[in-house]
C-alpha positions in Angstrom: 286.0 183.5 -78.5 289.1 185.6 -77.8 288.8 187.2 -74.4 289.1 190.9 -73.7 290.0 192.3 -70.3 288.5 195.1 -68.3 290.8 197.5 -66.6 289.6 196.0 -63.4 287.6 193.0 -62.3 283.8 193.6 -62.6 282.4 195.0 -59.4 278.8 195.6 -60.5 276.4 194.4 -63.2 277.0 197.5 -65.3 280.7 196.5 -65.6 279.7 193.2 -67.3 277.4 195.1 -69.7 280.1 197.5 -70.7 282.4 194.6 -71.4 279.8 192.7 -73.4 279.1 195.8 -75.6 282.8 196.1 -76.4 283.4 192.4 -76.9 280.4 190.9 -78.7 279.7 191.5 -82.4 277.4 194.5 -82.8 274.6 192.4 -84.2 274.7 190.0 -81.3 274.9 192.7 -78.5 272.1 194.7 -80.2 270.0 191.6 -80.4 270.4 190.9 -76.7 270.1 194.5 -75.5 267.5 195.9 -77.8 263.8 196.3 -77.2 260.6 197.4 -79.0 260.1 200.6 -80.9 261.5 203.6 -79.0 262.7 201.4 -76.1 260.8 203.4 -73.5 259.8 200.3 -71.5 263.3 198.9 -71.2 264.5 202.3 -69.9 261.5 202.6 -67.5 262.2 199.1 -66.2 265.4 200.2 -64.5 264.3 203.8 -63.7 261.3 202.6 -61.8 263.5 200.7 -59.3 265.5 203.9 -58.7 262.3 205.8 -57.8 261.7 203.4 -54.9 263.5 204.3 -51.7 264.4 202.1 -48.8 263.4 202.7 -45.1 265.9 200.7 -43.1 265.4 199.5 -39.5 268.5 199.6 -37.3 269.8 197.8 -34.2 268.5 194.4 -35.2 270.5 191.2 -35.0 271.8 190.6 -38.5 274.9 188.6 -37.5 273.6 185.9 -39.8 271.6 186.6 -43.0 269.6 183.8 -44.5 268.5 184.4 -48.1 267.0 180.9 -48.7 263.4 180.4 -49.9 261.4 178.0 -52.0 259.6 178.1 -55.3 256.9 175.7 -56.1 258.1 173.6 -53.1 261.7 173.4 -54.2 264.3 175.0 -51.9 266.7 177.5 -53.4 269.5 179.3 -51.5 268.8 182.8 -52.9 265.5 184.5 -53.9 266.7 185.1 -57.5 266.7 182.8 -60.4 267.7 182.8 -64.1 265.1 183.9 -66.6 264.8 182.2 -70.0 267.0 184.0 -72.6 267.5 182.5 -76.0 270.6 181.8 -78.1 273.1 181.9 -75.4 275.9 180.4 -77.5 276.0 183.7 -79.3 277.5 185.1 -76.1 279.8 182.2 -75.3 280.5 178.8 -77.0 279.3 176.9 -73.9 276.0 178.8 -73.9 273.2 177.3 -71.9 275.4 174.6 -70.4 277.6 177.2 -68.8 274.6 179.1 -67.4 273.1 175.8 -66.0 276.3 175.0 -64.2 276.7 178.4 -62.7 273.0 178.2 -61.6 273.7 174.9 -59.9 276.8 176.2 -58.1 274.6 178.9 -56.6 271.8 176.6 -55.6 269.1 178.5 -57.6 266.8 177.8 -60.5 267.6 178.2 -64.2 264.8 178.5 -66.7 265.8 177.2 -70.1 264.4 178.9 -73.2 262.8 176.9 -76.0 265.1 179.1 -78.2 268.2 177.6 -76.6 271.0 176.7 -78.9 271.6 173.6 -76.8 269.2 170.6 -76.6 267.1 170.6 -73.5 268.2 167.1 -72.7 271.9 168.1 -72.8 271.3 171.0 -70.5 269.4 168.7 -68.1 272.1 166.1 -68.1 275.0 168.6 -68.1 274.5 169.9 -64.6 272.7 169.3 -61.4 270.3 171.8 -59.9 266.8 173.0 -60.3 265.6 173.7 -63.8 262.4 174.9 -65.4 261.6 174.9 -69.1 260.0 177.8 -71.0 258.0 177.5 -74.2 256.2 179.9 -76.4 252.6 179.1 -77.6 253.2 177.4 -80.9 250.6 177.0 -83.6 251.7 173.4 -84.1 250.5 171.8 -80.9 252.2 168.5 -81.7 255.6 170.2 -81.5 254.7 172.1 -78.4 253.4 168.9 -76.7 256.7 167.2 -77.7 258.7 169.9 -76.1 256.7 169.8 -72.8 256.9 166.0 -72.6 260.6 166.0 -73.4 261.2 168.6 -70.6 259.2 166.5 -68.1 261.1 163.3 -69.1 264.4 165.1 -68.8 263.8 166.2 -65.2 262.6 169.9 -65.5 260.4 170.8 -62.6 258.0 173.3 -64.1 256.7 174.5 -67.5 256.9 178.3 -68.0 254.4 179.4 -70.7 255.1 182.7 -72.3 251.7 184.3 -72.9 252.6 187.8 -74.2 253.9 186.8 -77.6 251.1 186.0 -80.2 253.5 187.9 -82.5 256.8 189.6 -82.1 257.0 193.2 -81.2 258.6 195.6 -83.7 262.3 195.6 -82.7 264.1 198.0 -84.9 267.5 196.5 -84.2 266.4 193.1 -85.4 265.0 194.6 -88.6 268.3 196.3 -89.2 270.5 193.2 -88.3 269.0 190.0 -89.5 271.1 187.0 -88.3 272.6 184.9 -91.1 274.1 181.5 -90.8 272.6 180.9 -87.4 273.0 177.3 -86.1 269.7 175.3 -86.0 267.7 175.9 -82.9 267.5 172.2 -81.8 264.5 172.3 -79.5 262.0 173.8 -82.0 263.7 173.5 -85.4 260.8 171.3 -86.5 258.5 174.3 -86.3 260.3 175.9 -89.3 259.9 175.0 -92.9 263.7 174.5 -93.1 265.8 172.9 -90.5 268.6 175.3 -91.4 267.6 178.8 -90.2 269.9 180.7 -92.6 268.1 183.9 -91.7 266.4 184.7 -88.4 264.0 187.6 -87.9 260.6 188.4 -86.4 258.9 187.4 -89.6 260.1 183.8 -89.4 259.3 183.6 -85.7 255.7 185.0 -86.2 254.9 182.1 -88.5 255.2 179.5 -85.8 253.2 181.3 -83.0 249.5 181.0 -82.4 247.5 184.2 -82.4 244.3 182.4 -81.6 245.2 181.1 -78.2 242.9 182.1 -75.3 242.8 181.4 -71.5 240.1 178.8 -72.1 242.1 176.9 -74.8 245.8 177.0 -74.0 246.1 176.6 -70.2 243.7 173.6 -69.8 245.4 171.9 -72.8 248.9 172.4 -71.3 247.8 171.1 -68.0 246.2 168.1 -69.7 249.5 166.9 -71.2 251.8 167.3 -68.2 251.9 166.7 -64.5 254.4 169.5 -64.0 253.4 172.8 -62.4 252.5 175.5 -65.0 253.8 179.1 -64.6 252.6 181.8 -66.9 255.1 184.5 -67.9 254.0 187.9 -69.3 251.3 189.1 -66.9 251.0 192.9 -66.3 247.5 193.4 -65.1 245.5 192.2 -62.0 242.7 191.2 -64.4 244.9 188.7 -66.3 246.4 187.5 -63.0 242.9 186.6 -61.8 242.2 184.8 -65.0 245.4 182.8 -64.7 244.5 181.7 -61.2 241.0 180.8 -62.4 242.6 178.6 -65.1 244.6 176.8 -62.4 248.2 178.0 -63.0 250.7 177.4 -60.3 252.7 180.6 -60.6 252.8 184.0 -62.3 255.8 185.8 -63.6 255.1 189.5 -63.8 257.0 190.4 -67.0 257.0 192.9 -69.8 259.3 190.6 -71.9 262.3 192.8 -71.2 260.6 195.6 -73.1 260.9 193.6 -76.3 257.3 193.1 -77.1 255.0 196.1 -76.5 256.6 199.4 -75.9 255.1 202.0 -73.5 253.9 199.4 -70.9 254.8 200.0 -67.3 257.8 198.6 -65.5 257.1 195.3 -63.8 257.9 196.7 -60.3 255.2 199.3 -60.8 252.4 196.7 -61.4 253.7 194.1 -59.0 251.7 195.2 -55.9 248.4 195.2 -57.7 248.9 191.7 -59.0 250.0 190.4 -55.6 246.9 192.0 -54.1 244.7 190.5 -56.8 245.8 186.9 -56.3 246.6 186.8 -52.6 248.0 183.5 -51.5 246.4 181.5 -54.4 249.6 181.3 -56.4 253.3 182.3 -56.1 254.1 185.6 -57.9 257.5 186.2 -59.4 259.0 189.2 -61.2 261.5 189.9 -64.0 262.7 193.0 -65.7 265.1 195.8 -64.9 266.9 194.1 -62.0 270.5 195.3 -61.9 271.3 195.5 -58.1 270.7 193.4 -55.0 268.6 196.3 -53.7 266.3 195.8 -56.7 265.7 192.3 -55.5 265.0 193.5 -52.0 262.4 196.0 -53.3 260.6 193.3 -55.4 260.5 191.0 -52.4 259.2 193.8 -50.2 256.4 194.4 -52.6 255.3 190.8 -52.7 257.4 188.8 -55.1 258.3 185.3 -54.0 261.4 185.5 -56.1 262.8 187.4 -59.1 264.2 186.2 -62.4 267.3 187.8 -64.0 267.8 187.9 -67.8 270.2 190.2 -69.6 272.9 190.3 -66.8 273.3 186.6 -67.3 274.1 187.1 -70.9 276.7 189.8 -70.0 278.3 187.4 -67.6 278.4 184.7 -70.2 280.1 187.1 -72.6 282.7 188.0 -70.0 283.8 184.5 -68.9 281.3 181.8 -69.6 280.3 179.8 -66.5 282.7 181.8 -64.3 281.2 185.0 -65.6 277.6 183.9 -64.8 278.8 182.6 -61.4 280.3 186.0 -60.7 277.1 187.8 -61.7 275.1 185.7 -59.4 277.6 186.2 -56.6 277.4 190.0 -57.0 273.7 189.9 -56.7 274.0 187.7 -53.6 276.6 190.0 -52.0 274.5 193.1 -52.7 271.3 191.5 -51.5 273.0 190.4 -48.3 274.4 193.9 -47.7 270.9 195.4 -48.3 269.2 193.0 -46.0 271.7 193.6 -43.2 271.6 197.4 -43.5 267.8 197.3 -43.5 267.8 195.1 -40.4 266.6 191.9 -42.1 268.1 188.6 -41.0 265.7 186.5 -43.1 263.4 187.1 -46.1 260.4 187.2 -43.8 261.8 190.3 -42.2 261.5 192.1 -45.5 258.2 194.0 -45.4 256.3 196.4 -47.6 256.8 199.4 -45.3 260.5 199.3 -46.0 260.0 200.5 -49.6 258.4 203.9 -50.4 258.0 205.9 -53.5 260.4 208.8 -54.0 257.4 211.1 -54.8 256.2 210.7 -51.2 259.1 212.9 -50.1 258.8 215.4 -53.0 255.2 216.1 -52.1 256.2 217.1 -48.6 258.8 219.7 -49.7 
């Protein structure tokens, strides 16, 4: 791709998004950026973070700030990871390989989507660093089992099971702009009638998903075919979180699928506290959705998330400068989180506590 230049180097995540909107073909940008129906949920996902205010503590020793943590026993240097986003080569020719390398450089975890345009084995061998593998619930269990076993053999350290997609949400942009001439999706191309996906839309995707899956059928089956930890992605209620724990999952990602599935559901940061309270210390709870600033990461950690996963900003970074763009996105989040921690009097992640985050409405009610 021919590169465009911003008038200045990106200083925040919004700058990368502005660049991507100008640079990428409209159909590609809209595919990445769009959400379901009237797109209320995607707007709410960022707005909800803004309604949370910080209560900093001062005169604490923050001469050194340590952001390291662990997820499922694996150490990472920052409490934010890369969420699974599909078809990254549409943003940059290096696609998922560039993202994996940038993730490794930042000592964090990348989750590879089953909708990757790069073979999962190539991503595994193309970079060092911690990697998880995400899969949808496919109607053809033999293909799904093959994916999970391939991921385990390639060195991925966890299986992320997306549970909020029995069918695709109605995404108006995808209806308007059906991709044509898309390269084969190497990891799950066997799931389609034709190995050449000349057209790609929600209808073709719906054909391969399993609408009949339940807690009792899918989680035990996945656990029976792999020794890897199983993380479920797409939980928005305490009730489902409890069912996930009962089924023996190892982690929960509180997620509304970037607003792309069911519109009018709450922002993930709004439901996070109730889910953390419901599961206690039984499993690790993570969050994705709407994270655009280091302060957003701080807020999620304060409300109980073990770590967060970042989606669309990674795609904007890819569009900007491939691996270097993703690296810069991750560095900006790191810089902003360090500043937030220092100004809130937190030298380590353990110093981040719930009382440091309050709802904006608390102050409005006192006026």
